C-alpha positions as CSV (number, residue, x, y, z in Angstrom):
1,X,73.7,184.7,7.7
2,X,73.8,186.2,11.0
3,X,72.7,183.9,13.3
4,X,69.2,184.3,14.7
5,X,69.0,182.9,17.7
6,X,71.9,185.7,19.1
7,X,73.0,188.4,16.1
8,X,70.7,190.9,17.5
9,X,74.3,192.4,19.5
10,X,76.8,191.5,17.2
11,X,77.3,193.2,13.4
12,X,79.4,190.4,11.9
13,X,78.5,186.9,11.0
14,X,79.5,184.6,12.3
15,X,83.3,182.6,11.4
16,X,82.3,179.5,9.5
17,X,85.4,177.9,11.1
18,X,84.0,178.8,14.8
19,X,79.9,177.6,13.2
20,X,81.7,174.5,12.3
21,X,83.5,174.0,15.6
22,X,80.8,175.0,17.8
23,X,78.0,173.3,15.9
24,X,76.1,170.5,18.9
25,X,73.3,169.8,15.4
26,X,75.3,166.3,14.2
27,X,75.4,165.1,18.1
28,X,72.1,166.5,19.4
29,X,69.9,166.1,16.2
30,X,68.8,162.5,18.0
31,X,67.2,165.2,20.4
32,X,64.1,166.4,19.1
33,X,61.7,163.4,19.4
34,X,62.1,165.1,23.1
35,X,62.3,168.7,21.7
36,X,59.1,169.0,20.6
37,X,57.6,166.6,23.4
38,X,58.9,169.8,26.2
39,X,57.3,172.3,23.5
40,X,54.9,171.4,23.0
41,X,54.0,171.4,26.4
42,X,55.8,174.4,27.4
43,X,53.2,176.0,25.0
44,X,50.5,174.3,26.6
45,X,51.6,175.9,30.2
46,X,51.7,179.2,28.6
47,X,48.1,179.5,27.0
48,X,46.5,178.2,30.5
49,X,48.9,180.9,32.0
50,X,47.7,183.5,29.6
51,X,51.3,184.1,28.0
52,X,49.2,182.8,24.7
53,X,45.9,182.4,23.2
54,X,44.4,179.0,22.1
55,X,44.1,180.2,18.6
56,X,47.8,180.6,19.0
57,X,48.5,176.9,21.5
58,X,46.5,175.3,18.6
59,X,48.2,176.9,15.5
60,X,51.8,176.1,17.4
61,X,50.7,172.7,18.2
62,X,49.5,171.6,14.5
63,X,52.6,173.0,14.0
64,X,54.6,170.8,15.7
65,X,52.7,167.8,15.0
66,X,53.6,169.0,11.3
67,X,57.8,169.1,12.8
68,X,57.3,165.6,14.1
69,X,56.4,163.6,11.2
70,X,58.7,165.8,8.4
71,X,61.5,164.7,10.8
72,X,60.3,161.2,11.1
73,X,59.8,160.7,7.8
74,X,63.3,162.6,7.0
75,X,62.2,165.0,5.0
76,X,63.0,167.9,7.7
77,X,66.0,170.0,6.1
78,X,68.2,170.7,9.1
79,X,70.9,173.5,9.5
80,X,73.8,173.9,10.9
81,X,74.1,177.3,10.8
82,X,71.3,177.7,13.7
83,X,74.0,175.6,15.6
84,X,71.1,173.4,17.4
85,X,68.6,171.0,17.1
86,X,66.8,173.3,19.5
87,X,66.8,176.0,17.4
88,X,66.3,174.2,14.4
89,X,62.9,173.1,15.5
90,X,62.2,177.0,16.7
91,X,63.1,178.6,13.0
92,X,61.3,175.1,11.6
93,X,57.9,175.9,13.3
94,X,58.4,179.4,12.5
95,X,59.0,178.9,8.7
96,X,55.1,176.7,9.1
97,X,53.4,178.5,10.3
98,X,54.5,182.3,11.1
99,X,55.6,184.8,14.2
100,X,52.9,182.8,16.3
101,X,55.9,180.3,16.2
102,X,58.6,183.3,18.1
103,X,56.6,182.4,21.2
104,X,57.5,179.2,22.0
105,X,60.6,180.5,23.6
106,X,59.1,182.6,25.8
107,X,60.1,182.0,29.3
108,X,62.1,179.4,28.4
109,X,65.8,179.0,27.6
110,X,68.1,176.9,25.6
111,X,69.8,176.7,29.0
112,X,66.7,174.5,30.5
113,X,65.6,172.9,27.7
114,X,68.8,171.5,26.2
115,X,68.7,170.1,30.5
116,X,65.4,168.6,29.5
117,X,65.6,167.4,26.4
118,X,68.9,165.1,28.0
119,X,67.3,163.7,30.4
120,X,63.8,162.4,28.4
121,X,66.2,161.2,25.8
122,X,68.3,159.8,28.8
123,X,64.9,158.4,30.2
124,X,64.0,156.3,26.8
125,X,68.0,154.9,27.2
126,X,67.8,153.8,30.8
127,X,64.4,152.0,30.0
128,X,65.8,150.3,27.2
129,X,69.3,149.2,28.9
130,X,67.0,148.7,32.1
131,X,65.2,145.6,29.3
132,X,68.0,144.5,27.6
133,X,69.5,143.9,30.9
134,X,66.6,141.8,31.9
135,X,66.7,139.4,28.5
136,X,70.5,139.1,29.8
137,X,69.3,138.1,33.0
138,X,66.6,135.7,31.3
139,X,68.9,134.0,29.7
140,X,71.1,133.2,32.4
141,X,69.3,132.1,34.0
142,X,67.6,129.8,31.7
143,X,70.2,128.4,31.7
144,X,71.3,127.9,35.1
145,X,67.8,125.8,35.2
146,X,69.3,123.5,32.5
147,X,72.7,123.1,34.6
148,X,71.4,123.2,37.7
149,X,73.4,119.4,38.8
150,X,75.9,119.0,36.7
151,X,79.5,119.3,38.7
152,X,81.1,122.8,37.6
153,X,85.3,123.2,39.1
154,X,84.7,126.6,41.6
155,X,88.0,128.8,41.2
156,X,89.7,130.9,43.8
157,X,92.6,132.6,42.9
158,X,92.5,130.4,39.6
159,X,93.5,127.9,41.1
160,X,90.8,124.7,41.9
161,X,89.6,125.4,44.9
162,X,85.5,123.7,45.4
163,X,82.9,121.3,44.0
164,X,79.9,124.0,42.6
165,X,77.1,123.6,40.2
166,X,76.9,125.2,37.0
167,X,74.1,126.2,38.0
168,X,75.3,128.3,40.9
169,X,78.1,129.7,38.6
170,X,75.8,130.8,36.6
171,X,73.3,132.2,39.3
172,X,77.3,134.0,40.1
173,X,76.4,136.3,37.2
174,X,73.1,137.0,37.6
175,X,73.0,137.9,40.7
176,X,76.1,140.7,39.3
177,X,73.9,141.7,36.6
178,X,70.5,142.4,38.5
179,X,73.2,144.6,40.9
180,X,73.0,146.2,37.5
181,X,69.4,147.1,36.8
182,X,69.4,148.4,40.6
183,X,72.4,150.9,39.7
184,X,70.6,152.2,36.6
185,X,66.6,152.6,37.7
186,X,68.1,153.9,40.3
187,X,69.7,156.0,38.0
188,X,66.0,156.6,35.9
189,X,64.8,158.1,39.3
190,X,67.5,161.0,39.9
191,X,67.1,161.9,36.9
192,X,63.3,162.4,37.2
193,X,63.0,165.8,37.4
194,X,61.9,168.4,35.2
195,X,64.7,171.3,34.9
196,X,62.6,173.3,32.0
197,X,61.7,176.8,33.8
198,X,64.7,177.9,35.4
199,X,65.8,179.6,31.8
200,X,69.0,181.1,31.9
201,X,69.7,180.7,35.5
202,X,67.8,182.3,37.4
203,X,63.6,181.6,37.1
204,X,61.7,184.1,34.8
205,X,59.7,186.8,36.2
206,X,56.9,185.3,34.1
207,X,54.3,183.3,35.1
208,X,54.7,179.3,34.9
209,X,52.9,176.1,35.9
210,X,56.4,173.8,36.2
211,X,53.9,171.7,37.7
212,X,52.2,171.0,35.2
213,X,54.7,170.3,32.9
214,X,55.9,168.1,34.9
215,X,53.4,165.7,35.0
216,X,52.9,166.3,31.2
217,X,56.3,165.2,30.0
218,X,56.4,162.0,33.2
219,X,58.8,163.9,35.6
220,X,58.5,163.4,39.7
221,X,58.9,166.6,40.2
222,X,60.2,170.4,39.4
223,X,64.6,171.1,40.7
224,X,64.6,172.9,43.1
225,X,66.9,175.5,42.3
226,X,66.8,177.2,38.8
227,X,71.5,177.7,39.1
228,X,72.1,173.7,39.4
229,X,69.9,172.5,37.2
230,X,71.5,174.6,34.0
231,X,74.1,173.0,35.1
232,X,73.7,169.8,36.6
233,X,75.1,167.0,35.1
234,X,75.3,164.8,37.9
235,X,72.5,162.0,36.4
236,X,74.9,162.1,33.2
237,X,77.6,161.2,34.6
238,X,75.5,158.3,36.9
239,X,74.5,156.6,33.7
240,X,78.5,157.0,32.5
241,X,79.0,154.9,35.9
242,X,76.4,152.6,35.6
243,X,77.8,151.4,32.3
244,X,81.0,151.0,33.4
245,X,79.6,148.8,36.0
246,X,77.6,147.0,33.7
247,X,80.7,146.5,31.0
248,X,83.3,145.7,34.6
249,X,80.7,142.9,35.2
250,X,80.5,141.3,31.3
251,X,84.5,142.1,30.9
252,X,84.9,140.2,33.4
253,X,82.6,137.0,32.7
254,X,83.6,137.2,29.0
255,X,87.3,136.7,30.7
256,X,85.2,133.1,31.7
257,X,84.4,132.3,29.1
258,X,87.3,132.8,26.6
259,X,89.6,131.0,29.9
260,X,86.5,128.0,29.8
261,X,86.3,127.9,25.5
262,X,90.4,127.7,25.9
263,X,91.2,123.8,24.7
264,X,93.9,123.4,28.0
265,X,90.3,124.1,30.3
266,X,88.2,122.9,27.7
267,X,84.9,123.4,29.7
268,X,82.6,124.7,27.4
269,X,81.2,125.1,24.0
270,X,81.1,128.4,21.8
271,X,78.3,128.2,19.0
272,X,81.0,128.6,16.6
273,X,78.8,131.5,14.4
274,X,80.4,133.6,17.4
275,X,83.7,133.2,17.0
276,X,86.3,133.7,14.6
277,X,89.2,131.3,12.7
278,X,93.1,132.8,11.9
279,X,94.2,134.1,8.5
280,X,96.9,131.7,9.3
281,X,96.6,129.1,11.1
282,X,93.7,126.9,10.1
283,X,92.8,125.4,13.4
284,X,92.1,127.9,15.2
285,X,88.8,129.0,16.7
286,X,89.1,132.3,18.6
287,X,86.4,134.4,21.2
288,X,86.7,136.9,19.2
289,X,83.1,138.2,20.7
290,X,83.9,138.4,24.1
291,X,87.3,139.7,23.4
292,X,85.5,142.7,21.8
293,X,83.9,143.5,25.2
294,X,86.2,143.2,27.0
295,X,88.1,145.5,25.2
296,X,85.2,147.4,24.9
297,X,84.7,148.3,28.7
298,X,88.3,149.8,28.4
299,X,86.2,152.5,26.0
300,X,83.5,153.2,28.7
301,X,85.3,153.6,30.9
302,X,87.5,156.3,29.2
303,X,83.5,157.7,28.7
304,X,83.4,157.9,32.5
305,X,86.6,159.7,33.2
306,X,85.5,162.1,30.3
307,X,82.9,163.4,32.0
308,X,84.3,163.5,35.8
309,X,87.2,165.7,33.7
310,X,85.2,168.0,31.8
311,X,82.4,168.9,34.8
312,X,85.7,168.8,37.3
313,X,86.6,172.8,36.8
314,X,82.8,174.3,35.6
315,X,81.9,176.9,37.7
316,X,78.1,177.7,38.0
317,X,75.8,177.9,35.8
318,X,75.8,177.0,32.1
319,X,79.3,176.8,30.7
320,X,79.7,175.6,27.0
321,X,81.6,173.2,27.6
322,X,78.9,171.4,28.3
323,X,77.6,170.6,25.0
324,X,80.2,167.9,25.5
325,X,78.6,166.0,27.7
326,X,76.4,164.4,24.6
327,X,78.5,162.3,22.4
328,X,80.5,160.9,25.0
329,X,77.8,159.8,26.6
330,X,75.5,158.6,23.4
331,X,78.7,156.2,23.1
332,X,79.8,155.1,25.9
333,X,75.5,153.8,26.2
334,X,75.3,152.8,22.1
335,X,78.5,150.6,23.1
336,X,77.5,148.9,26.8
337,X,74.2,148.2,25.4
338,X,75.4,146.2,21.7
339,X,77.4,144.6,24.7
340,X,74.6,143.5,26.6
341,X,73.2,142.0,24.1
342,X,75.6,140.5,22.6
343,X,77.3,138.7,25.0
344,X,72.9,137.7,26.0
345,X,72.9,136.3,22.3
346,X,76.1,134.4,22.6
347,X,74.9,133.2,26.9
348,X,72.2,131.6,25.2
349,X,74.4,129.4,22.7
350,X,77.0,127.7,26.1
351,X,76.9,124.3,26.4
352,X,78.6,122.2,29.2
353,X,81.2,119.4,28.9
354,X,80.0,118.0,31.7
355,X,82.6,115.1,31.1
356,X,85.7,117.2,31.9
357,X,83.8,119.6,33.9
358,X,83.9,117.1,36.7
359,X,86.4,115.7,36.1
360,X,88.3,119.3,36.9
361,X,86.1,119.7,39.5
362,X,86.9,116.2,41.5
363,X,90.6,117.2,40.9
364,X,93.1,119.2,43.3
365,X,91.9,117.8,45.9
366,X,89.2,120.1,45.4
367,X,86.8,118.0,48.4
368,X,89.8,118.8,51.4
369,X,86.9,120.9,53.1
370,X,84.6,118.7,53.7
371,X,87.1,116.2,55.4
372,X,87.7,119.1,57.9
373,X,84.4,119.8,58.5
374,X,84.3,116.3,58.9
375,X,86.5,116.5,61.2
376,X,85.3,119.2,63.2
377,X,81.7,117.4,63.3
378,X,83.4,115.2,65.8
379,X,84.4,117.7,67.7
380,X,87.6,118.8,66.4
381,X,88.3,122.4,66.6
382,X,88.7,123.8,62.6
383,X,92.0,125.1,63.1
384,X,92.8,121.3,64.1
385,X,90.7,119.6,61.5
386,X,93.1,122.2,59.4
387,X,95.9,121.5,59.9
388,X,95.1,118.0,60.3
389,X,93.5,117.7,56.3
390,X,97.1,119.6,55.5
391,X,99.1,116.9,56.5
392,X,96.8,114.4,54.2
393,X,97.2,116.5,51.5
394,X,101.2,116.9,51.9
395,X,100.7,113.1,51.8
396,X,98.9,112.5,48.6
397,X,101.4,114.2,47.1
398,X,104.6,112.8,48.4
399,X,102.5,109.4,46.9
400,X,100.9,111.1,43.2
401,X,97.4,109.7,45.4
402,X,93.6,111.4,45.5
403,X,91.9,111.3,49.0
404,X,89.9,109.1,47.8
405,X,91.9,106.3,47.3
406,X,93.5,106.4,50.1
407,X,93.0,103.4,53.2
408,X,91.0,103.9,56.2
409,X,94.1,102.4,58.1
410,X,96.4,105.3,56.0
411,X,93.6,108.6,57.4
412,X,93.7,107.2,60.9
413,X,97.7,107.6,60.5
414,X,96.2,111.7,60.9
415,X,93.3,111.2,62.8
416,X,91.6,107.9,64.3
417,X,87.8,109.5,64.3
418,X,87.9,109.2,59.8
419,X,86.2,105.9,59.5
420,X,84.6,104.3,56.1
421,X,81.9,107.0,55.9
422,X,85.2,109.6,55.0
423,X,84.8,108.0,51.1
424,X,81.2,109.7,50.3
425,X,81.4,112.3,52.3
426,X,84.9,113.7,50.2
427,X,82.6,112.3,47.0
428,X,82.4,116.1,44.8
429,X,78.2,114.7,44.5
430,X,78.0,115.1,48.3
431,X,80.5,117.7,48.5
432,X,77.7,119.6,46.3
433,X,74.5,118.3,48.1
434,X,75.2,119.6,51.2
435,X,75.6,122.4,51.1
436,X,72.0,123.6,51.3
437,X,72.4,126.9,53.5
438,X,70.5,130.0,51.8
439,X,72.5,131.1,49.1
440,X,75.1,127.9,48.7
441,X,75.6,126.3,46.1
442,X,73.3,122.9,45.9
443,X,70.8,121.1,43.1
444,X,68.2,122.2,45.0
445,X,69.4,125.4,45.9
446,X,70.4,126.5,42.5
447,X,66.9,125.4,40.7
448,X,65.0,127.4,43.5
449,X,67.6,130.5,42.8
450,X,67.4,130.2,39.0
451,X,63.3,129.5,38.9
452,X,62.3,132.6,41.6
453,X,64.6,134.9,38.9
454,X,62.3,133.6,36.0
455,X,59.3,134.3,37.8
456,X,60.2,137.8,39.0
457,X,61.9,138.7,35.1
458,X,57.9,137.9,33.5
459,X,55.9,139.3,36.3
460,X,57.8,142.6,36.5
461,X,57.3,142.1,32.8
462,X,53.6,141.4,32.4
463,X,52.9,144.7,34.9
464,X,55.1,146.2,32.2
465,X,51.7,145.9,30.0
């Protein structure tokens, strides 16, 4: 059969291999719900503007409702011969209600229709992603409350640097993920302008009420340039970029989980239901979930690059290349949402090895900075304090002792200002408790901030109801 959409111009039917190569139904079929909603709104607008009668509108709406029910029940026949989801819906509608079904394409093109459908579909996926993110933030903040005062080694350059609380480290994750949520919410705002009514590229000579359609479909505004509207896929790239950012953060979190559960660190335990064993080494407990998330971040990065390359050489306006955007972004979204979900479930199982964490936190002269600040509080310029403490550390290394094992007499070899109160000052507990400034690691700060996160998330959830 010839393609019913455009066969009037052609004498030959489309080559079967070309049809198989060019059809997008197997990908864009997921847009059927959006396509039906858009068509309903478009039909109501056509009626308001006098292009179809009330009787015709009623027939179209009734037919679309039947199509939705058939599609939801898996009973709607789909055909790749019709190329895409849009023409399948239109063809099925004509089969159901007759010739009047052919009027629904008045004043629109597949170019502005697909742009509208994909925006609506991506809006739902953005909302779903944000919900997953909030669940992860809640899990992390809840764990931070639990471990708000537990001492944990803080690292720079993967070397033990200063003691922190485990809760403070967890809230660092929460901050990363919180920024990701804002990125997705910003994409949601940017995506929400209606392309429908732009037609193929220049608009239409027919009277339309685009604002009516925008309001009905939940768009904040209508697009301002028809040429840009049908060829714009910035929002798809923005979504893909936001996916790469949260996957980057999940990958960093995964890397830490992998390190921490390594027996050489032995800082945490992850429930064995999130780990696997070895086919040859019976003793192994492998962190496969975080390793896979770390690996999957690469494919999401590739999705972003694929979209950028897809768009980089396209002239205005619509080009068939744009059909390829959906498969790329859908894969990116699927990977991202599943990764957020599995990391959330894994984090809930984390158990801190408190004794090991404390032991590592007080090693490697981790409170050397506290000694430097102690001296500075007594009037020594910090650069001089830094030099003095560096000499103390060198002395300890040469004598195989820790700073708290030095006598006051030994300390006085480096500075006469050091008194017996130094031992309290360089304890890891005092170190974390003393850091009370906003954003610092004191247990009180951590507990306050974690509870604030949970309260904010609870309020947001209640406002959504």
